[in-house]
N, C-alpha and C positions, 0 to 999 in steps of 0.2 A: 845577739845572734839568733836567727830564726832556725828552729830545729824541726818544725813541721813542714812536710812537703805539700800536703793538701789541706785545705780548709775542710770543716765538717760538711759543708754544702757540696764541695767538689768531690769528696769521698763518697757521699751518698749518690751523687749523679754517676760517678764512675762505677760504683757497685751495681746500680740499676742497669746501666748499659751492658755490663758484663753478664749479668743474669739474663737479660733479654736476648743477647747474642747466643748464649749457651742454649737457652730454651728453644730457639729457632732451629737448632741442629740436633738436639738431644732431649729425650724425655723418657720418663718411666711411667708405665701405665699398667693397670691391673688387667689380667686376662681371666675372664670368668668362664670360658668354655673352650674346649679343644676343637669344636666344630666337627665332631666325629660321632657317629651314631653308636659306636661301641664303648666310648669312654666319656666320663664327665669329671669335672674337677670338684673335689671336696671343699676347696677354698680357693679364692683368687690367687693367682701367681703373678708376680710382677716381672714384666718384660721391659726391655730397653728398645727404644726406637731412635735410630740415628739417621739423619738426613745428610747424605754426602753427595753434593752436586746434583746429579740426576738419578741417584739410586737411594733406596730406602733399605736400611738394614734393621731387622727385628732380631733380638737375641734374648736367650734365657741363660744368663751367666752361671746359674746354679749347675747346669749340666753342659755348659759350653756348646749350646746349640744356637744356630743362627740361620737366617734366610734373607736373601736379597730379592728385591722386586722394584718395579717402577713406581708403585704407589704404596702407601702405608697399609691399605686394606689387603693388598696382595701379599705384602711382606708378612703381615700377621697371619694370614691364612697359610702361607708356606711354612711359617714357624710352627704353627699348630700341627701340620703334617709331619714336620721334622721331629717334634716332641713325641708324637705317637710312634714314629718309626724307631726312634732311640729307645723308647720304653719297651716296645715289642722285641727289639733285638736284644736288649739287656735281659729281659725275662727269659727269652729262648736260650740264652747262653749263661744263665745264672751261675752254674757250677764252675765256669772257667774265667770268671771276672777278676780283674786285678783290684787293687785297693780303691782307686778313683772311680772306675765304672761301678763298683759295688756301692759306693756312696751315692752315685747318681741314681742307681736303681732304688736305693732306700728312700731317697728324696721323692722320686717319682711315685713310689708306692704309697708314700704319705699323702700325696696330693691328688692322685688319680684313682678313680674307681671304675670298675667295669659295669656296664648297664645290664 
């Protein structure tokens, strides 16, 4: 009685096809700059790029920030703006932050420095 569903060759081909399909719609890339004259990054941060039909979504899961656009370039630029906005808002309201926003601010203060 046969207990294996796929041969090794079939398994490798299926795995490769799955990885290629996922990579066409989803990738993680380093962001080295916020593209803002007031701030720089102390180290690269990793963002997620998702391609969903005709929209590109860039996100930074560490602070639950995201941006939509028609192109990857625009989505990354919009995400940079969103990260800066979140950082500035959190800093301005530092005394009134809940647990999660406080963690976001701590993370952002670890990776962002003012010029």
